[in-house]
TORKOL-4160 file (C-alpha; in steps of 0.2 Angstrom, whole numbers, padded with zeros to 4 digits, m for minus):
269
<pt num="1" X="m0047" Y="m0685" Z="m0172"/>
<pt num="2" X="m0058" Y="m0689" Z="m0157"/>
<pt num="3" X="m0057" Y="m0706" Z="m0150"/>
<pt num="4" X="m0075" Y="m0708" Z="m0158"/>
<pt num="5" X="m0069" Y="m0703" Z="m0176"/>
<pt num="6" X="m0053" Y="m0714" Z="m0173"/>
<pt num="7" X="m0065" Y="m0728" Z="m0168"/>
<pt num="8" X="m0076" Y="m0726" Z="m0184"/>
<pt num="9" X="m0061" Y="m0724" Z="m0195"/>
<pt num="10" X="m0052" Y="m0739" Z="m0189"/>
<pt num="11" X="m0068" Y="m0750" Z="m0191"/>
<pt num="12" X="m0072" Y="m0743" Z="m0208"/>
<pt num="13" X="m0053" Y="m0748" Z="m0214"/>
<pt num="14" X="m0057" Y="m0766" Z="m0207"/>
<pt num="15" X="m0075" Y="m0767" Z="m0215"/>
<pt num="16" X="m0084" Y="m0768" Z="m0199"/>
<pt num="17" X="m0098" Y="m0759" Z="m0190"/>
<pt num="18" X="m0098" Y="m0751" Z="m0172"/>
<pt num="19" X="m0107" Y="m0760" Z="m0158"/>
<pt num="20" X="m0113" Y="m0748" Z="m0146"/>
<pt num="21" X="m0120" Y="m0755" Z="m0130"/>
<pt num="22" X="m0130" Y="m0744" Z="m0117"/>
<pt num="23" X="m0130" Y="m0747" Z="m0099"/>
<pt num="24" X="m0136" Y="m0735" Z="m0085"/>
<pt num="25" X="m0122" Y="m0730" Z="m0073"/>
<pt num="26" X="m0126" Y="m0736" Z="m0055"/>
<pt num="27" X="m0137" Y="m0750" Z="m0061"/>
<pt num="28" X="m0139" Y="m0763" Z="m0052"/>
<pt num="29" X="m0127" Y="m0756" Z="m0041"/>
<pt num="30" X="m0114" Y="m0742" Z="m0042"/>
<pt num="31" X="m0100" Y="m0756" Z="m0037"/>
<pt num="32" X="m0104" Y="m0765" Z="m0053"/>
<pt num="33" X="m0102" Y="m0751" Z="m0064"/>
<pt num="34" X="m0083" Y="m0753" Z="m0068"/>
<pt num="35" X="m0086" Y="m0772" Z="m0070"/>
<pt num="36" X="m0100" Y="m0770" Z="m0081"/>
<pt num="37" X="m0090" Y="m0757" Z="m0092"/>
<pt num="38" X="m0077" Y="m0771" Z="m0093"/>
<pt num="39" X="m0089" Y="m0784" Z="m0098"/>
<pt num="40" X="m0095" Y="m0772" Z="m0112"/>
<pt num="41" X="m0078" Y="m0771" Z="m0119"/>
<pt num="42" X="m0075" Y="m0790" Z="m0118"/>
<pt num="43" X="m0091" Y="m0794" Z="m0127"/>
<pt num="44" X="m0085" Y="m0783" Z="m0141"/>
<pt num="45" X="m0091" Y="m0765" Z="m0138"/>
<pt num="46" X="m0083" Y="m0752" Z="m0149"/>
<pt num="47" X="m0090" Y="m0737" Z="m0140"/>
<pt num="48" X="m0100" Y="m0737" Z="m0123"/>
<pt num="49" X="m0115" Y="m0726" Z="m0121"/>
<pt num="50" X="m0117" Y="m0724" Z="m0101"/>
<pt num="51" X="m0134" Y="m0717" Z="m0096"/>
<pt num="52" X="m0135" Y="m0703" Z="m0082"/>
<pt num="53" X="m0150" Y="m0708" Z="m0072"/>
<pt num="54" X="m0163" Y="m0697" Z="m0071"/>
<pt num="55" X="m0180" Y="m0696" Z="m0062"/>
<pt num="56" X="m0190" Y="m0692" Z="m0077"/>
<pt num="57" X="m0183" Y="m0701" Z="m0092"/>
<pt num="58" X="m0196" Y="m0696" Z="m0104"/>
<pt num="59" X="m0188" Y="m0705" Z="m0120"/>
<pt num="60" X="m0186" Y="m0721" Z="m0111"/>
<pt num="61" X="m0197" Y="m0736" Z="m0109"/>
<pt num="62" X="m0201" Y="m0745" Z="m0093"/>
<pt num="63" X="m0184" Y="m0755" Z="m0094"/>
<pt num="64" X="m0173" Y="m0741" Z="m0093"/>
<pt num="65" X="m0184" Y="m0732" Z="m0082"/>
<pt num="66" X="m0182" Y="m0746" Z="m0070"/>
<pt num="67" X="m0163" Y="m0745" Z="m0071"/>
<pt num="68" X="m0163" Y="m0726" Z="m0067"/>
<pt num="69" X="m0173" Y="m0729" Z="m0052"/>
<pt num="70" X="m0162" Y="m0742" Z="m0046"/>
<pt num="71" X="m0147" Y="m0731" Z="m0049"/>
<pt num="72" X="m0154" Y="m0716" Z="m0041"/>
<pt num="73" X="m0160" Y="m0726" Z="m0026"/>
<pt num="74" X="m0142" Y="m0731" Z="m0024"/>
<pt num="75" X="m0137" Y="m0712" Z="m0023"/>
<pt num="76" X="m0130" Y="m0711" Z="m0041"/>
<pt num="77" X="m0128" Y="m0694" Z="m0048"/>
<pt num="78" X="m0119" Y="m0685" Z="m0063"/>
<pt num="79" X="m0103" Y="m0683" Z="m0052"/>
<pt num="80" X="m0102" Y="m0700" Z="m0048"/>
<pt num="81" X="m0105" Y="m0705" Z="m0066"/>
<pt num="82" X="m0090" Y="m0694" Z="m0071"/>
<pt num="83" X="m0079" Y="m0703" Z="m0056"/>
<pt num="84" X="m0084" Y="m0720" Z="m0065"/>
<pt num="85" X="m0078" Y="m0715" Z="m0081"/>
<pt num="86" X="m0062" Y="m0708" Z="m0073"/>
<pt num="87" X="m0059" Y="m0726" Z="m0065"/>
<pt num="88" X="m0063" Y="m0734" Z="m0082"/>
<pt num="89" X="m0050" Y="m0723" Z="m0090"/>
<pt num="90" X="m0036" Y="m0729" Z="m0078"/>
<pt num="91" X="m0037" Y="m0746" Z="m0086"/>
<pt num="92" X="m0045" Y="m0742" Z="m0103"/>
<pt num="93" X="m0038" Y="m0727" Z="m0114"/>
<pt num="94" X="m0045" Y="m0732" Z="m0131"/>
<pt num="95" X="m0064" Y="m0736" Z="m0129"/>
<pt num="96" X="m0074" Y="m0721" Z="m0132"/>
<pt num="97" X="m0087" Y="m0716" Z="m0118"/>
<pt num="98" X="m0103" Y="m0707" Z="m0122"/>
<pt num="99" X="m0114" Y="m0700" Z="m0108"/>
<pt num="100" X="m0133" Y="m0701" Z="m0113"/>
<pt num="101" X="m0145" Y="m0692" Z="m0102"/>
<pt num="102" X="m0156" Y="m0677" Z="m0100"/>
<pt num="103" X="m0154" Y="m0658" Z="m0098"/>
<pt num="104" X="m0158" Y="m0656" Z="m0080"/>
<pt num="105" X="m0143" Y="m0664" Z="m0072"/>
<pt num="106" X="m0131" Y="m0655" Z="m0084"/>
<pt num="107" X="m0138" Y="m0638" Z="m0081"/>
<pt num="108" X="m0138" Y="m0640" Z="m0063"/>
<pt num="109" X="m0120" Y="m0646" Z="m0063"/>
<pt num="110" X="m0117" Y="m0630" Z="m0074"/>
<pt num="111" X="m0113" Y="m0632" Z="m0092"/>
<pt num="112" X="m0094" Y="m0625" Z="m0092"/>
<pt num="113" X="m0092" Y="m0635" Z="m0076"/>
<pt num="114" X="m0098" Y="m0651" Z="m0083"/>
<pt num="115" X="m0088" Y="m0648" Z="m0100"/>
<pt num="116" X="m0072" Y="m0646" Z="m0090"/>
<pt num="117" X="m0075" Y="m0661" Z="m0078"/>
<pt num="118" X="m0081" Y="m0673" Z="m0092"/>
<pt num="119" X="m0066" Y="m0669" Z="m0102"/>
<pt num="120" X="m0055" Y="m0672" Z="m0087"/>
<pt num="121" X="m0064" Y="m0688" Z="m0083"/>
<pt num="122" X="m0061" Y="m0694" Z="m0100"/>
<pt num="123" X="m0079" Y="m0693" Z="m0108"/>
<pt num="124" X="m0078" Y="m0692" Z="m0127"/>
<pt num="125" X="m0097" Y="m0688" Z="m0131"/>
<pt num="126" X="m0112" Y="m0681" Z="m0124"/>
<pt num="127" X="m0131" Y="m0685" Z="m0131"/>
<pt num="128" X="m0144" Y="m0674" Z="m0121"/>
<pt num="129" X="m0160" Y="m0682" Z="m0126"/>
<pt num="130" X="m0171" Y="m0666" Z="m0123"/>
<pt num="131" X="m0158" Y="m0653" Z="m0131"/>
<pt num="132" X="m0165" Y="m0650" Z="m0149"/>
<pt num="133" X="m0151" Y="m0644" Z="m0160"/>
<pt num="134" X="m0160" Y="m0626" Z="m0163"/>
<pt num="135" X="m0159" Y="m0623" Z="m0145"/>
<pt num="136" X="m0142" Y="m0628" Z="m0140"/>
<pt num="137" X="m0129" Y="m0621" Z="m0153"/>
<pt num="138" X="m0120" Y="m0614" Z="m0138"/>
<pt num="139" X="m0120" Y="m0630" Z="m0128"/>
<pt num="140" X="m0113" Y="m0639" Z="m0143"/>
<pt num="141" X="m0099" Y="m0626" Z="m0145"/>
<pt num="142" X="m0095" Y="m0627" Z="m0126"/>
<pt num="143" X="m0093" Y="m0647" Z="m0128"/>
<pt num="144" X="m0082" Y="m0645" Z="m0144"/>
<pt num="145" X="m0070" Y="m0633" Z="m0135"/>
<pt num="146" X="m0068" Y="m0646" Z="m0122"/>
<pt num="147" X="m0064" Y="m0660" Z="m0136"/>
<pt num="148" X="m0080" Y="m0668" Z="m0132"/>
<pt num="149" X="m0092" Y="m0673" Z="m0147"/>
<pt num="150" X="m0111" Y="m0667" Z="m0145"/>
<pt num="151" X="m0121" Y="m0681" Z="m0152"/>
<pt num="152" X="m0139" Y="m0679" Z="m0159"/>
<pt num="153" X="m0154" Y="m0689" Z="m0161"/>
<pt num="154" X="m0163" Y="m0690" Z="m0178"/>
<pt num="155" X="m0181" Y="m0700" Z="m0179"/>
<pt num="156" X="m0192" Y="m0707" Z="m0193"/>
<pt num="157" X="m0201" Y="m0690" Z="m0191"/>
<pt num="158" X="m0186" Y="m0678" Z="m0193"/>
<pt num="159" X="m0185" Y="m0667" Z="m0209"/>
<pt num="160" X="m0172" Y="m0665" Z="m0221"/>
<pt num="161" X="m0170" Y="m0647" Z="m0212"/>
<pt num="162" X="m0167" Y="m0656" Z="m0196"/>
<pt num="163" X="m0154" Y="m0667" Z="m0204"/>
<pt num="164" X="m0145" Y="m0651" Z="m0209"/>
<pt num="165" X="m0146" Y="m0643" Z="m0193"/>
<pt num="166" X="m0138" Y="m0658" Z="m0184"/>
<pt num="167" X="m0125" Y="m0660" Z="m0197"/>
<pt num="168" X="m0120" Y="m0642" Z="m0194"/>
<pt num="169" X="m0118" Y="m0642" Z="m0175"/>
<pt num="170" X="m0115" Y="m0660" Z="m0171"/>
<pt num="171" X="m0100" Y="m0672" Z="m0172"/>
<pt num="172" X="m0094" Y="m0690" Z="m0168"/>
<pt num="173" X="m0110" Y="m0699" Z="m0175"/>
<pt num="174" X="m0128" Y="m0697" Z="m0176"/>
<pt num="175" X="m0140" Y="m0708" Z="m0166"/>
<pt num="176" X="m0155" Y="m0714" Z="m0177"/>
<pt num="177" X="m0171" Y="m0718" Z="m0168"/>
<pt num="178" X="m0177" Y="m0732" Z="m0178"/>
<pt num="179" X="m0194" Y="m0731" Z="m0173"/>
<pt num="180" X="m0209" Y="m0719" Z="m0166"/>
<pt num="181" X="m0210" Y="m0722" Z="m0147"/>
<pt num="182" X="m0199" Y="m0725" Z="m0133"/>
<pt num="183" X="m0183" Y="m0736" Z="m0129"/>
<pt num="184" X="m0187" Y="m0754" Z="m0130"/>
<pt num="185" X="m0202" Y="m0753" Z="m0141"/>
<pt num="186" X="m0206" Y="m0766" Z="m0154"/>
<pt num="187" X="m0212" Y="m0765" Z="m0173"/>
<pt num="188" X="m0194" Y="m0761" Z="m0180"/>
<pt num="189" X="m0196" Y="m0758" Z="m0199"/>
<pt num="190" X="m0180" Y="m0763" Z="m0206"/>
<pt num="191" X="m0184" Y="m0758" Z="m0224"/>
<pt num="192" X="m0188" Y="m0740" Z="m0218"/>
<pt num="193" X="m0172" Y="m0740" Z="m0208"/>
<pt num="194" X="m0163" Y="m0745" Z="m0224"/>
<pt num="195" X="m0171" Y="m0731" Z="m0234"/>
<pt num="196" X="m0167" Y="m0717" Z="m0223"/>
<pt num="197" X="m0149" Y="m0721" Z="m0218"/>
<pt num="198" X="m0140" Y="m0717" Z="m0234"/>
<pt num="199" X="m0149" Y="m0700" Z="m0235"/>
<pt num="200" X="m0145" Y="m0695" Z="m0217"/>
<pt num="201" X="m0127" Y="m0701" Z="m0220"/>
<pt num="202" X="m0126" Y="m0689" Z="m0235"/>
<pt num="203" X="m0134" Y="m0673" Z="m0226"/>
<pt num="204" X="m0125" Y="m0675" Z="m0209"/>
<pt num="205" X="m0108" Y="m0681" Z="m0215"/>
<pt num="206" X="m0104" Y="m0691" Z="m0201"/>
<pt num="207" X="m0108" Y="m0710" Z="m0196"/>
<pt num="208" X="m0125" Y="m0716" Z="m0192"/>
<pt num="209" X="m0129" Y="m0727" Z="m0178"/>
<pt num="210" X="m0147" Y="m0735" Z="m0176"/>
<pt num="211" X="m0155" Y="m0739" Z="m0159"/>
<pt num="212" X="m0172" Y="m0742" Z="m0152"/>
<pt num="213" X="m0180" Y="m0760" Z="m0155"/>
<pt num="214" X="m0164" Y="m0770" Z="m0158"/>
<pt num="215" X="m0165" Y="m0785" Z="m0146"/>
<pt num="216" X="m0155" Y="m0799" Z="m0155"/>
<pt num="217" X="m0140" Y="m0803" Z="m0166"/>
<pt num="218" X="m0151" Y="m0806" Z="m0181"/>
<pt num="219" X="m0159" Y="m0789" Z="m0180"/>
<pt num="220" X="m0142" Y="m0782" Z="m0176"/>
<pt num="221" X="m0135" Y="m0790" Z="m0192"/>
<pt num="222" X="m0147" Y="m0783" Z="m0203"/>
<pt num="223" X="m0144" Y="m0766" Z="m0196"/>
<pt num="224" X="m0126" Y="m0767" Z="m0197"/>
<pt num="225" X="m0128" Y="m0771" Z="m0216"/>
<pt num="226" X="m0135" Y="m0753" Z="m0219"/>
<pt num="227" X="m0129" Y="m0742" Z="m0205"/>
<pt num="228" X="m0111" Y="m0738" Z="m0196"/>
<pt num="229" X="m0116" Y="m0743" Z="m0180"/>
<pt num="230" X="m0129" Y="m0754" Z="m0169"/>
<pt num="231" X="m0135" Y="m0746" Z="m0152"/>
<pt num="232" X="m0143" Y="m0759" Z="m0140"/>
<pt num="233" X="m0148" Y="m0754" Z="m0123"/>
<pt num="234" X="m0165" Y="m0761" Z="m0116"/>
<pt num="235" X="m0161" Y="m0779" Z="m0120"/>
<pt num="236" X="m0145" Y="m0777" Z="m0110"/>
<pt num="237" X="m0154" Y="m0769" Z="m0095"/>
<pt num="238" X="m0166" Y="m0785" Z="m0096"/>
<pt num="239" X="m0151" Y="m0796" Z="m0095"/>
<pt num="240" X="m0144" Y="m0787" Z="m0079"/>
<pt num="241" X="m0162" Y="m0789" Z="m0072"/>
<pt num="242" X="m0164" Y="m0808" Z="m0075"/>
<pt num="243" X="m0152" Y="m0814" Z="m0062"/>
<pt num="244" X="m0140" Y="m0812" Z="m0047"/>
<pt num="245" X="m0133" Y="m0794" Z="m0048"/>
<pt num="246" X="m0114" Y="m0801" Z="m0046"/>
<pt num="247" X="m0117" Y="m0812" Z="m0061"/>
<pt num="248" X="m0123" Y="m0798" Z="m0073"/>
<pt num="249" X="m0106" Y="m0794" Z="m0080"/>
<pt num="250" X="m0103" Y="m0811" Z="m0086"/>
<pt num="251" X="m0121" Y="m0813" Z="m0093"/>
<pt num="252" X="m0119" Y="m0796" Z="m0102"/>
<pt num="253" X="m0103" Y="m0801" Z="m0110"/>
<pt num="254" X="m0110" Y="m0817" Z="m0116"/>
<pt num="255" X="m0126" Y="m0808" Z="m0124"/>
<pt num="256" X="m0115" Y="m0795" Z="m0132"/>
<pt num="257" X="m0102" Y="m0807" Z="m0139"/>
<pt num="258" X="m0116" Y="m0816" Z="m0149"/>
<pt num="259" X="m0123" Y="m0799" Z="m0155"/>
<pt num="260" X="m0105" Y="m0794" Z="m0160"/>
<pt num="261" X="m0102" Y="m0811" Z="m0169"/>
<pt num="262" X="m0119" Y="m0810" Z="m0179"/>
<pt num="263" X="m0114" Y="m0792" Z="m0185"/>
<pt num="264" X="m0096" Y="m0797" Z="m0190"/>
<pt num="265" X="m0103" Y="m0812" Z="m0199"/>
<pt num="266" X="m0116" Y="m0800" Z="m0209"/>
<pt num="267" X="m0102" Y="m0789" Z="m0214"/>
<pt num="268" X="m0090" Y="m0803" Z="m0219"/>
<pt num="269" X="m0078" Y="m0802" Z="m0205"/>
């Protein structure tokens, strides 16, 4: 099993749900990348989603757009993101790392070369936001040959046919976008999420994580009651922005620990 599959299996055996925080690699400064990843683990992260900064992050709201701009201004690139993961792997061999980003940097790097270098760095999964499943069967196959899980998005507007397409070529877990809009949006309909998750899980045959619009422990706990994982990103980026950069790892760890505690209380641990 992959590191991602092993993590979900271990959590299921404990009756717990995965906490998957997102940060943008290189934000607020590349020197803080490793301390922030350590802080996420200390705060209770089960899987880390590491954003690859991009100049036109179309699915992201203003908060994560700002994070990408800061990272790019400091010269962050896909190659440097892989180097960051490689440094993290020198001290952490168990926490899965998923790269989340857009097609342009991957295609500029070269898909085969990216798969090779990502595997060597210790990447466990890749979620390319603008790769729809019907157009990237080949990409998913290349990732799987490199023992990297190709992870896909599903949305409230996704059809059951799309569920099946994603189930056929994806692996690791599904990222369910809980609302219509960009990252950081509000108006999360928890009842609709609860209705959708069992159907998605049945059709795709893998764990389902829920993200977009989750900002606090109470909401995360309610999501954890019905989903296999909770993904939280914009709120973490906001925490990074709210004080001195060198203090951001400590603030992020504290924020995440509160969310982890709320989730575990909901699931009875």
